[in-house]
Every structure is written in structure tokens, then in C-alpha cells.
C-alpha positions, 0 to 999 in steps of 0.5 A: 609758496604755502603748505596746506595740510589735510589731516584725515582719519587715515592719512595726512595729506600735504600740498605745496602751492606756488600761487594757484599751482599745486607744486607737489604733494606727499602723505604720511599715515595718521594712525601713528603717534608722533611728537612735535619734533617727529612731525617737524623733522618728517615734514622738513625732510619731505619738503627737502626731497621735493626741493622745497626749503622752509624759507620758501614757505610764506605760510601754512594752513591745516584742516583736521578731523583728528583732534588728538594729533593737533597739538603735536602737528601745530607744534612741529609746523611752528617750530620747524617751519617758522610759521603759525598755521591757519586752522580751519574752524570757527572765526576763519573766513571761508566764503560760504555760510553754514545754515545747518541746524548745528554749524559747529558739527560740520567737519573742517574737511567738509567745509574745505571741500564745499568751499573748493567746489563752490569757488571752482564750479559754482552752485548749486553743487553737491560734493561727494567725498569717498574717504574713510566715510562717504559724505554728500554735502549740498551747497546752494547757488548763493553759497550756503552749506545747506545739508549733509549726508554721511555713510560708511566709506567703502573701506570701512564696509570692506573691513567689516566684511573680512573682520567680522566673518570667519571665512571672507578674506581681505581683498583689493577694492576694485571693480570685478569683470562682472557683477555676476561673481562666481567665486568669493573674491570677485563676489566681495568686490562686486558687492563693495563696488557696485553697492557704493555705485548704487548708493551714490546714484540713489542719494544724488537722485534723492538730493536733487528731488528733495532740493529741487535743484535740477541744475545741481552739479555733482563733484566727487573727490577722495581716494576711491572717488575716481573708481566710483566716478567712472561708473556712476552717471550721477557724478559730473566731475572728479577732482582728486585735489579738491580738498587741497585746493579748498585749503589754498582758497581759504588761506588766500581769503584769510591772508593778512 
């Protein structure tokens, strides 16, 4: 078994793979300061609750977009699980070639998603991750990470609405019954959800137009990805475990 760790801006998501099968997942918040001991004890206990002992793990891999937690997280994993984690970054084998202007600017989470989409679904493929930010990443037929688009995530947009306007409340992000809203809450929901759908449709269409890839597959992931994918005709596939699958694939490529 291996433990894969996706450290994002909002949550740290953990997955345990038995071969290619995802055995279990669990999460903890990113925005809480923790020591290496706190990380180690929390991870060990969450594994125990899921009937997995540290002796069952042969290795770990981490992709993180939050540099300031890495020292403590790596320390906790190394000390409490007894494994030195693979860190997704320069020097790690991924199976894709980054041909953007500055490859080092591409976040490890985006690389991991691109690897998973390309390995599982083939190329050319556009990966849309509805996370804290909404990202669109293009991988060519021969496995080159060619371009990326970054937009505010739907939760960031929602937070901006209720934090910067005096009379707008915090609302649940969900599709309203109709876009023809007649009161404040559904009005906000309509703008947030349909606005994200419209953005997705336009950007995917423009990527197809400018890339010339008429056979482009669009694969979505991320917390709100299912909600948008159900409504956006431009999304071909929704995969909630894409990032975790990518971490497992990269770990296998770097297995000694």
C-alpha cells in the first residue's frame, strides 16, 4: 500500500492505494498550523480508523501548493510512518514534458492532474480543476503540457461577494431552480453557478479553437467539479479522484 497526499490551499487530501485500487480517503484542513508531531499523530490516527497500520505502507508521495507546511508535514510523515516521501517537483519522473515558457511556474497539483488525465484518458486532453482556483491545463497528443489558464474559483468569487458587499449574505453554492432569480440568495447562486458554467463553456471552446484540437477530451475534477460538469456540455468526463490517481501513477514511475 502507498499513501498519497495532496496538500491544497483549503484541504489536505489523503488517499491509500492497494495496487491501483483506492482503498480509502480522508482529509484535514490546510489552514491550521501544526507541528510535525501533530501531523504525524493525526495521520497515524486517521489511518488506524480506516484499519490501516503504518506497517502496511511501503511508501508515500506528496504534491503541495502550500510551501510553509511542508517542513512539518514531511517531518511528521517521516517520523511517524517511517517512510521518506517522494515530493512532486523538479527531478521527479512524470511521463509528460512541460513546454510552457517557464516550466517551474507550473504547480505540482496541475502537473499531477495532467499526468493522470493523460495516462488514463489519453491526449489531447484539457484538465479542468474546480478548486480554490479554477484551472484549465492542455496536454497534447504526445504528452506535452502545452498551456494553462487560471481563473478565480467559484468559492473565491462567492467569498468576494459576501465579504465586500454589506447586504449580501453567505450562501450555499448550489444550482438554483431557475436563473430567473427573484430574491437575494437564489440571485447569488444563479450568478455564481451559471457564471462558472458560462466561463467553462467559453474557455473550453476557445482552447479548442486556438489549439486546433477538434478531438480534445475535457476531464474535470475538484470539489465543485461535479456540479459544473453536470451542466456544462463541454465537459466530457468528471473524475473526483484524478489528483490522487495522478500521485499514484507518479509514485509508480519513480519506484526504485
